[in-house]
C-alpha positions in Angstrom: 248.3 83.0 124.4 251.2 83.5 122.1 251.7 85.2 118.7 253.9 84.2 115.8 254.2 84.7 112.1 254.0 81.9 109.5 255.1 82.4 105.9 252.8 80.9 103.1 254.3 79.3 100.0 254.1 82.5 98.0 255.7 84.7 100.7 252.5 86.1 102.4 253.1 86.6 106.1 250.3 85.2 108.3 249.6 86.4 111.8 249.1 83.3 114.0 247.8 83.1 117.6 248.3 80.0 119.8 245.9 79.3 122.7 247.4 76.9 125.2 245.4 74.7 127.6 245.3 75.5 131.3 246.8 73.0 133.7 243.3 71.9 134.6 242.5 70.9 130.9 240.5 67.8 130.5 242.3 66.3 127.4 244.2 63.1 127.9 247.6 62.5 126.4 246.4 60.2 123.7 243.9 62.9 122.7 246.7 65.3 121.9 244.9 67.0 119.0 245.5 70.6 118.0 242.5 72.5 116.7 243.1 74.9 113.8 240.3 77.4 113.3 239.7 79.2 110.0 237.9 82.5 110.0 235.1 83.8 107.7 235.3 85.7 104.5 238.2 88.3 104.6 236.7 90.7 102.1 233.6 91.1 104.3 235.5 91.6 107.6 236.5 88.1 108.5 239.4 88.0 111.0 240.8 85.6 113.5 239.4 87.6 116.4 235.9 86.4 115.5 237.1 82.9 116.6 238.7 83.9 119.9 235.8 82.7 122.0 235.8 79.3 120.5 239.6 79.0 120.7 239.6 80.0 124.3 236.9 77.5 125.0 238.8 74.7 123.3 241.9 75.5 125.2 240.0 75.4 128.5 239.0 71.9 127.6 242.6 70.9 127.4 243.4 71.2 123.6 245.8 73.6 121.9 243.9 75.9 119.6 245.3 78.0 116.7 243.7 80.9 114.9 245.3 83.0 112.2 244.5 85.9 109.8 244.4 84.7 106.2 246.1 86.9 103.6 244.7 90.4 103.5 243.1 90.1 106.9 244.2 91.6 110.2 247.9 91.7 110.6 248.6 89.4 107.7 250.1 90.6 104.4 249.0 89.7 100.9 245.6 90.2 99.2 242.4 88.2 99.6 241.0 86.3 96.6 237.4 86.2 95.6 237.0 82.4 95.6 239.6 81.5 98.2 241.9 79.6 95.9 245.1 81.1 97.3 243.8 81.0 100.9 243.9 77.2 100.8 247.7 77.5 100.8 247.4 79.7 103.9 245.6 77.0 105.8 248.1 74.4 104.6 251.0 76.5 105.7 249.6 77.0 109.2 248.7 73.3 109.6 252.3 72.4 108.6 253.7 74.9 111.1 251.5 73.3 113.8 252.6 69.8 112.9 256.3 70.7 112.8 256.4 73.0 115.9 253.7 71.9 118.2 254.0 68.2 117.2 250.5 67.1 118.2 249.3 63.6 117.6 246.8 65.0 115.1 245.2 68.2 113.8 241.5 69.0 113.5 240.4 71.7 111.0 237.5 73.9 111.9 236.0 76.2 109.3 233.6 79.0 110.1 231.4 80.4 107.4 229.4 82.8 109.4 230.6 86.1 107.9 229.8 89.5 109.3 226.7 91.4 108.1 227.8 94.1 105.7 227.4 97.8 106.6 224.9 99.1 104.0 224.4 102.8 103.0 221.3 104.6 104.2 218.7 104.7 101.5 215.1 105.7 101.3 214.1 102.3 99.9 214.5 99.1 102.0 217.5 96.9 101.1 217.1 93.1 101.1 220.2 90.9 101.4 219.9 87.8 99.2 222.4 85.0 98.4 222.7 86.4 94.9 223.8 89.8 96.3 225.9 88.6 99.1 228.9 86.3 99.1 228.9 84.0 102.1 231.9 83.7 104.4 234.3 81.1 103.1 236.2 79.8 106.2 234.4 76.5 105.9 235.0 75.8 102.2 238.7 76.9 102.5 239.3 74.7 105.4 237.6 71.8 103.7 239.8 72.1 100.6 242.9 71.8 102.8 241.8 68.7 104.7 243.6 66.2 102.4 246.6 68.4 101.8 248.1 67.8 105.2 248.6 64.2 106.5 248.4 65.2 110.1 244.8 66.5 109.6 242.5 63.7 110.8 239.1 65.4 110.6 237.1 68.5 109.7 234.3 70.5 111.4 232.2 73.0 109.4 230.2 75.7 111.0 227.6 77.0 108.5 229.0 75.6 105.3 227.6 77.5 102.3 226.0 75.0 99.8 223.5 77.4 98.2 223.4 78.3 94.5 225.8 81.3 94.5 228.2 79.4 96.7 228.1 76.5 94.3 229.2 78.8 91.5 232.0 80.5 93.5 233.1 77.6 95.7 232.2 74.5 93.6 235.8 73.3 93.6 235.9 73.5 97.4 232.7 71.5 97.6 234.2 68.7 95.6 237.4 68.6 97.6 235.7 68.2 101.0 233.0 65.8 99.8 235.6 63.5 98.2 237.7 63.4 101.4 237.6 60.1 103.3 238.4 61.8 106.6 235.6 62.2 109.2 233.5 65.3 108.8 231.0 67.2 111.0 228.7 69.8 109.5 227.0 72.2 111.9 224.2 74.3 110.6 221.2 76.3 111.8 217.8 75.3 110.5 217.1 79.0 109.6 220.3 79.4 107.6 219.5 81.9 104.9 222.1 80.7 102.5 221.8 76.9 102.7 218.6 75.0 103.5 218.5 71.8 105.4 217.4 70.0 102.3 220.4 71.5 100.3 222.8 70.3 103.0 221.3 66.8 103.1 221.3 66.5 99.3 225.0 67.6 99.1 226.1 65.2 101.8 224.5 62.2 100.1 227.6 62.1 97.8 230.1 62.6 100.6 232.8 60.0 101.1 233.8 58.6 104.5 232.1 59.3 107.8 229.8 62.3 107.7 228.0 63.7 110.8 225.5 66.6 110.9 224.3 68.7 113.8 221.3 71.0 113.2 220.7 73.9 115.6 217.0 74.5 115.7 216.0 78.1 114.8 219.5 79.4 114.3 220.3 81.6 111.4 223.6 81.9 109.4 224.9 84.9 111.3 223.6 84.0 114.7 226.2 81.2 115.1 229.0 83.8 114.8 227.9 85.3 118.1 229.5 84.5 121.5 226.2 83.1 122.7 226.9 80.0 120.6 230.6 79.6 121.5 230.1 77.1 124.3 227.8 75.0 122.2 230.4 75.0 119.3 233.2 74.0 121.7 231.1 71.1 123.1 230.5 69.9 119.5 234.2 70.2 118.5 235.4 68.4 121.7 232.9 65.6 121.4 233.9 65.1 117.7 237.5 64.9 118.7 236.8 62.3 121.3 234.9 60.2 118.7 237.8 60.1 116.3 240.0 57.0 116.0 243.0 57.0 118.3 
């Protein structure tokens, strides 16, 4: 595991962590794909540390994995934006650093949208969290918007992409970017996701270009997939998707 700093186009300094495969890694040379993982919503506590389990799992399978703190998160400088418009540049900067310094055959972008639950004040009345009052994590939309901005990126995996009403208002431009991309895409979602129903996901993906795969996790909620108990399953899905991509 190694640390470095990557500078975004506007000068923000991004803290980047590289997870190297073990010598017993399973990946073959022609499958030299680097996996760049994008963390959840910064304003609600998203940091690269949330992706450590998946990154370590990917590395154990023989692939180099990269996590990083977007602007305003963890050790990175700068300020987070509400809709993630400037963070797209962070993802592009890290992917270009990977392409130039690690020189993989290809890059796979993985976006996680399972943000942390907020810490709410104690009140006498019960508090209900609804989509209208809670902005979902935006790792998946941000990563999706960067897919076509870096030639070396050959595919995209989304974990809990927010396609609900509030997400459409805040992240509509990100929706359009990923749906128009011809690059292969895999959308992973729990059937009990509180922000995006299975029907909403299916309806959105009807207009998607190129190859589109979906994997539904029965009974899983939006925040459950953030937990370490799902890391191994996510790693399996990511690795199998890599192996299915054109060589």
